[in-house]
C-alpha positions as CSV (number, residue, x, y, z in Angstrom):
1,M,-12.8,-11.7,-13.5
2,W,-9.7,-10.6,-11.6
3,R,-6.8,-13.1,-11.3
4,F,-4.7,-13.2,-8.3
5,G,-1.8,-11.0,-9.3
6,Q,1.9,-11.1,-8.4
7,F,2.0,-12.1,-4.7
8,G,4.5,-9.4,-4.0
9,M,2.3,-6.6,-5.3
10,T,-0.6,-7.8,-3.3
11,L,1.3,-8.3,-0.2
12,L,3.0,-4.9,-0.6
13,A,-0.4,-3.3,-0.7
14,L,-1.4,-5.2,2.3
15,A,1.6,-5.0,4.5
16,F,3.3,-1.8,3.5
17,C,1.2,0.2,1.2
18,L,-1.4,1.6,3.5
19,P,1.1,3.1,5.9
20,A,3.4,4.3,3.1
21,T,1.3,5.0,0.2
22,N,2.0,8.2,-1.6
23,L,4.2,10.5,0.4
24,L,2.2,13.5,-0.6
25,A,-1.2,12.0,0.4
26,Q,-0.3,11.0,3.9
27,K,-1.8,12.8,6.8
28,P,0.3,13.7,9.9
29,R,0.6,10.7,12.3
30,S,-1.6,10.9,15.3
31,R,-0.5,10.0,18.8
32,M,-1.0,6.3,19.5
33,P,-0.7,4.5,22.7
34,E,2.8,3.2,23.3
35,G,3.5,-0.2,21.8
36,R,1.1,0.3,18.9
37,A,2.3,1.1,15.4
38,P,0.3,4.1,13.9
39,V,-1.5,3.2,10.6
40,E,-1.8,6.1,8.3
41,R,-4.8,5.8,6.0
42,P,-4.3,7.6,2.7
43,A,-7.3,9.5,1.5
44,P,-7.0,9.5,-2.3
45,E,-9.8,12.0,-2.6
46,A,-8.0,14.4,-0.2
47,R,-4.5,14.1,-1.5
48,A,-3.3,16.5,1.2
49,G,-5.4,19.2,-0.5
50,L,-3.8,18.7,-3.8
51,P,-5.7,17.9,-7.0
52,P,-5.1,14.2,-7.9
53,R,-3.0,14.9,-11.0
54,W,-0.7,17.2,-9.1
55,V,0.8,14.3,-7.2
56,E,1.7,12.4,-10.3
57,R,3.1,15.5,-12.0
58,L,5.1,16.5,-9.0
59,Q,6.6,13.0,-8.5
60,G,7.8,13.1,-12.2
61,M,9.6,16.5,-11.8
62,T,13.1,17.4,-10.7
63,P,13.2,19.3,-7.3
64,E,13.8,22.5,-9.2
65,E,10.8,21.9,-11.4
66,Q,8.7,21.0,-8.3
67,E,9.6,24.3,-6.6
68,K,8.9,26.3,-9.7
69,F,5.5,24.6,-10.1
70,L,4.6,25.2,-6.5
71,S,5.8,28.8,-6.4
72,N,3.8,29.7,-9.5
73,N,0.6,27.9,-8.5
74,A,-2.1,30.1,-6.9
75,R,-3.9,27.1,-5.5
76,F,-0.8,25.9,-3.6
77,R,0.0,29.4,-2.4
78,S,-3.5,29.7,-1.0
79,L,-3.0,26.7,1.3
80,P,-2.2,27.2,4.9
81,P,1.6,27.5,5.5
82,E,1.6,24.4,7.6
83,Q,0.1,22.3,4.8
84,Q,2.5,23.9,2.3
85,A,5.4,22.8,4.6
86,R,4.1,19.3,4.9
87,I,3.8,19.0,1.1
88,R,7.3,20.4,0.6
89,Q,8.6,17.9,3.2
90,R,6.9,15.0,1.5
91,L,8.3,16.0,-1.8
92,Q,11.7,16.2,-0.2
93,N,11.2,12.7,1.2
94,W,10.1,11.5,-2.2
95,N,13.1,13.1,-3.9
96,N,15.5,11.3,-1.4
97,L,14.1,7.9,-2.3
98,S,16.1,5.7,-4.7
99,P,14.5,4.9,-8.1
100,E,13.7,1.4,-6.8
101,Q,11.9,2.8,-3.7
102,R,10.0,5.2,-5.9
103,Q,8.9,2.4,-8.2
104,T,7.9,0.2,-5.3
105,L,5.7,3.1,-3.9
106,Q,4.1,3.6,-7.3
107,Q,3.4,-0.1,-7.7
108,R,1.7,-0.1,-4.2
109,E,-0.5,2.8,-5.4
110,R,-1.5,0.9,-8.5
111,V,-2.4,-2.2,-6.5
112,L,-4.6,-0.1,-4.2
113,A,-6.2,1.6,-7.2
114,Q,-7.2,-1.8,-8.5
115,M,-8.9,-2.8,-5.2
116,T,-12.6,-2.1,-4.7
117,P,-13.5,0.1,-1.6
118,E,-14.6,-3.0,0.2
119,Q,-11.2,-4.7,-0.5
120,R,-9.4,-1.6,0.8
121,R,-11.6,-1.6,3.9
122,Y,-10.9,-5.3,4.4
123,V,-7.2,-4.8,4.1
124,R,-7.2,-1.7,6.3
125,Q,-9.5,-3.0,9.0
126,T,-8.7,-6.8,9.1
127,L,-5.7,-8.0,7.2
128,L,-3.3,-5.2,7.9
129,P,-3.7,-5.3,11.7
130,Q,-3.3,-9.1,11.6
131,W,-0.2,-8.9,9.5
132,Q,1.3,-6.2,11.7
133,S,0.8,-8.4,14.7
134,L,2.7,-11.3,13.2
135,P,6.4,-11.8,14.2
136,P,8.8,-11.5,11.3
137,E,9.5,-15.2,11.1
138,R,5.7,-16.0,10.9
139,R,5.4,-13.3,8.1
140,Q,7.9,-15.3,6.1
141,V,6.0,-18.5,6.6
142,V,2.9,-16.8,5.3
143,L,4.8,-15.2,2.4
144,G,6.1,-18.6,1.4
145,K,2.6,-20.1,1.3
146,L,1.4,-17.1,-0.7
147,R,4.2,-17.5,-3.1
148,D,3.1,-21.1,-3.7
149,L,-0.4,-19.9,-4.5
150,H,0.9,-17.4,-7.1
151,G,-0.1,-18.2,-10.7
152,L,-2.6,-20.9,-9.8
153,S,-6.1,-21.0,-11.2
154,D,-9.0,-20.4,-8.9
155,S,-9.7,-24.1,-8.6
156,E,-6.1,-25.0,-7.9
157,R,-5.8,-22.3,-5.4
158,A,-9.0,-23.4,-3.6
159,A,-7.7,-27.0,-3.6
160,K,-4.4,-25.8,-2.0
161,L,-6.2,-23.8,0.6
162,N,-8.3,-26.8,1.5
163,D,-5.3,-29.2,1.6
164,E,-4.4,-29.8,5.2
165,S,-0.8,-30.8,4.2
166,F,-0.4,-27.4,2.5
167,M,-1.8,-25.5,5.4
168,N,0.2,-27.6,8.0
169,G,2.3,-25.4,10.2
170,L,0.0,-22.4,10.1
171,S,-2.1,-21.3,13.1
172,P,-5.9,-20.7,12.6
173,D,-5.3,-16.9,12.3
174,E,-2.5,-17.4,9.8
175,R,-4.7,-19.7,7.7
176,E,-7.5,-17.1,7.8
177,M,-5.0,-14.4,6.8
178,L,-3.7,-16.6,3.9
179,R,-7.2,-17.1,2.7
180,G,-7.9,-13.4,2.9
181,L,-4.8,-12.5,1.0
182,S,-5.5,-15.0,-1.7
183,S,-9.1,-13.7,-2.0
184,L,-8.1,-10.1,-2.8
185,R,-7.7,-11.1,-6.5
186,V,-5.8,-7.9,-7.4
187,G,-4.6,-8.1,-11.0
188,T,-1.1,-7.4,-12.0
189,P,-0.6,-3.7,-12.7
190,P,-0.2,-2.6,-16.3
191,G,3.2,-2.3,-17.8
């Protein structure tokens, strides 16, 4: 049975991973009505037209090695010029990240990979929109509660979530979100 993993890993997957997961796998943003934040949904199976292992390999290469790989690869050269340009731009964005930012994105990808399709759908369709609608100060309150749940056994966590004094100060929506976050039960990534 999965144990609730590091709170930060799960929350990163919820709050930030879906819009920022794998720079190479993102699709171009569509126009959204003003005032609404676009949510990009990575399609791991599509991976921007790249085979799944390419992304990992390219991320581990220097910019020079990346360019040599792409220039010598018939499959890449057969992609439409616009798609080639998008991939090169995403690689450039990746290359401009700090090592810490790269590690964060890779951790987010590992968290998503551990989720079931149902969990990813729940995060994408329910938790992420709720999270994005919270003001920053309310996010911090929910984060604090989630931090308090970290490392607890299933029964201890359930008791906390049913304890009115623990849930005090949270709106009904925030309580639901906290329960949803704690129910993801994503394990800590290896290593």
